[in-house]
C-alpha positions in Angstrom: 6.5 33.0 -0.5 10.2 34.3 -0.2 9.4 35.8 3.3 8.0 32.4 4.4 11.0 30.5 3.3 13.4 33.1 4.8 11.7 32.7 8.3 11.9 28.9 7.8 15.8 29.3 7.6 16.3 31.0 10.8 17.8 28.6 13.3 18.4 28.6 17.0 21.4 26.5 17.0 23.4 26.5 13.8 24.4 22.8 14.0 21.0 21.2 14.9 18.6 20.6 12.0 16.2 18.6 14.0 15.0 18.7 17.6 12.3 16.4 19.2 11.1 17.3 22.7 9.0 15.0 24.9 7.0 13.9 22.0 3.7 11.8 22.6 1.3 10.4 20.2 -2.0 8.8 21.2 -4.5 7.2 18.8 -8.1 6.2 19.8 -9.3 2.7 18.9 -12.9 2.3 19.7 -13.1 4.0 23.1 -9.6 3.1 24.1 -6.6 5.3 23.9 -3.4 3.8 22.4 -0.3 5.5 23.5 2.1 4.9 20.7 4.8 7.4 21.7 5.2 8.3 25.4 7.9 10.9 25.5 11.5 11.4 25.1 13.6 13.2 22.3 16.7 13.8 20.5 18.6 16.3 18.3 20.0 15.5 14.9 22.9 17.5 13.7 23.8 19.0 10.3 25.4 16.2 8.2 24.7 13.5 10.8 23.2 10.1 10.0 21.2 8.5 12.9 19.6 5.2 13.0 16.2 4.7 14.9 15.7 1.2 16.3 13.3 -0.7 18.4 11.0 -3.6 18.5 8.1 -3.8 16.1 5.2 -1.7 17.3 7.4 0.4 19.4 6.4 3.6 17.5 9.4 4.2 15.2 7.3 4.7 11.9 5.0 6.9 13.9 7.8 9.1 15.1 9.0 9.5 11.4 5.6 10.5 10.4 5.4 13.1 13.1 9.0 14.4 12.3 7.9 14.4 8.5 4.8 16.5 9.3 2.6 13.7 8.2 1.0 13.2 11.6 0.5 15.6 14.3 1.9 14.7 17.7 -0.6 14.8 20.6 2.0 16.6 22.8 5.6 17.8 22.6 7.6 19.9 20.3 9.5 19.4 17.0 11.8 22.0 15.6 13.0 21.7 12.0 15.9 24.0 11.3 15.0 26.0 14.3 11.2 26.4 13.3 8.7 25.3 15.9 6.3 23.2 14.0 3.6 23.6 16.6 3.6 27.5 16.1 3.3 27.6 12.3 0.4 27.4 9.9 -0.4 24.4 7.8 0.7 26.4 4.7 4.2 27.0 6.2 4.4 23.3 7.3 3.6 22.3 3.7 6.3 24.6 2.4 8.9 23.4 5.0 8.1 19.8 4.0 8.7 20.5 0.4 12.0 22.5 0.9 13.5 20.7 3.9 12.6 17.1 4.0 12.8 14.2 1.6 11.3 10.8 2.2 12.3 7.1 1.4 9.9 4.3 2.4 10.2 0.5 2.5 8.2 0.3 -0.7 9.4 2.6 -3.5 5.9 4.2 -4.1 6.7 5.2 -7.6 3.7 6.2 -9.8 3.1 3.2 -12.1 2.0 5.3 -15.1 5.0 7.4 -15.2 8.6 6.7 -16.3 11.5 6.8 -13.9 12.5 10.2 -15.1 9.0 11.7 -14.8 8.8 10.0 -11.1 12.0 12.2 -10.3 10.8 15.2 -12.0 7.4 15.5 -10.3 8.5 16.7 -6.8 10.3 19.6 -8.4 7.6 20.5 -10.9 5.2 20.6 -7.8 7.6 22.8 -6.1 7.5 25.5 -9.0 10.7 24.4 -10.8 10.9 25.3 -14.5 10.3 22.0 -16.4 13.7 22.3 -18.3 15.6 22.7 -14.9 13.6 19.8 -13.3 14.5 17.5 -16.2 18.2 18.3 -16.1 18.3 17.7 -12.3 16.3 14.5 -12.7 18.6 13.1 -15.2 21.6 14.1 -12.9 20.1 12.4 -10.0 19.2 9.2 -11.9 22.7 9.1 -13.0 24.0 9.6 -9.3 21.7 6.7 -8.4 23.0 4.3 -11.1 19.6 4.1 -12.9 20.2 6.6 -15.7 19.9 3.7 -18.2 16.5 3.1 -16.9 15.0 6.6 -17.0 12.5 5.8 -19.9 11.2 2.8 -18.2 8.1 2.3 -16.2 8.3 0.9 -12.6 7.0 -2.4 -13.7 9.8 -2.7 -16.1 12.6 -2.3 -13.5 14.0 -4.7 -10.8 13.1 -4.1 -7.1 16.6 -2.5 -6.7 16.3 -0.2 -9.6 12.8 0.9 -8.4 14.4 1.7 -5.0 17.4 3.5 -6.4 14.9 5.5 -8.4 13.0 6.3 -5.2 16.2 7.5 -3.6 16.7 9.9 -6.7 13.2 11.3 -6.2 13.7 11.9 -2.5 16.7 14.1 -3.4 14.8 15.9 -6.1 14.3 19.1 -4.1 17.7 19.0 -2.4 16.3 18.4 1.3 18.3 19.3 4.3 16.9 16.2 6.1 16.2 12.7 4.6 13.8 10.5 6.5 14.0 6.9 5.5 11.5 4.1 6.9 13.1 0.7 6.4 14.4 1.9 3.0 15.7 -1.6 2.1 13.2 -3.7 3.8 11.6 -5.1 0.7 14.9 -6.1 -0.9 17.0 -9.2 -0.9 20.1 -9.1 1.2 22.5 -8.3 -1.7 20.5 -5.6 -3.0 19.8 -4.2 0.4 23.4 -3.7 1.0 24.0 -2.1 -2.3 21.1 0.2 -2.1 21.9 1.3 1.5 25.4 1.9 0.8 24.4 4.1 -2.1 21.9 6.0 0.0 24.7 6.6 2.6 27.0 7.9 -0.1 24.3 10.1 -1.6 23.5 11.7 1.7 27.2 12.3 2.5 28.0 13.7 -0.8 25.0 16.0 -0.7 25.9 17.1 3.1 22.5 16.2 4.2 21.2 14.8 7.5 19.3 11.5 7.7 17.2 9.8 10.2 16.4 6.2 9.2 14.3 3.4 10.7 15.7 -0.2 10.6 15.5 -3.6 12.2 18.9 -4.6 10.7 21.6 -3.9 13.3 24.3 -4.2 10.5 22.7 -1.3 8.8 22.2 0.6 11.9 26.0 0.3 12.8 26.8 2.1 9.6 25.2 5.4 11.1 26.8 8.0 13.1 24.7 7.3 16.0 21.9 4.9 17.1 18.7 6.1 19.0 16.4 3.4 20.5 12.7 3.5 21.2 12.0 1.3 24.4 8.5 1.0 26.0 7.5 3.7 23.4 9.9 6.2 24.9 12.8 7.6 22.9 16.1 7.0 24.6 
């Protein structure tokens, strides 16, 4: 395990945490190919926050799924911290995903039968962290996300904003280097959306992480360090 993690830490360019090169993704519906991504690429630098924008159906979420190692691209290359994803085993991809990546989705995706505290603990317990250490860090993260007072509550006992702030805490559980966020405030009203997104930016910057986030809201996109556009299914 240690040797695998060490190999994942070797990077080719010290300031680049994510590289995408000529990525393509084709799905087959019936007998017809559907080219969701048709090429292009970008680099994400350490500590950088980048917005990914484009029309609905342009392939933004598919790109995030590929970068997050949840979908396999049809062609092209992805490097995470210098590791060529296309050259490593599925086991190494799983270890990399657990240790390098955090995810925030439009829906909070909290487990309904578990409290806020337990939801945040789970990724750490799955990663082999000692229970007492996981609990202490989960409490700290809930406090930083301003939902410490809700740690014993179940998701259906919390507001939409509280649920999403708990999801932010969970995404940071394993101290990822890269946070991937797909419309992280899409289900919230404007006031809550602004509050949650500003909290997200603050947590990312305080933890010195990089973030790639999908949004339709140009007001949110403009808060990023840089904007990447997908046009005609090609990353510009």
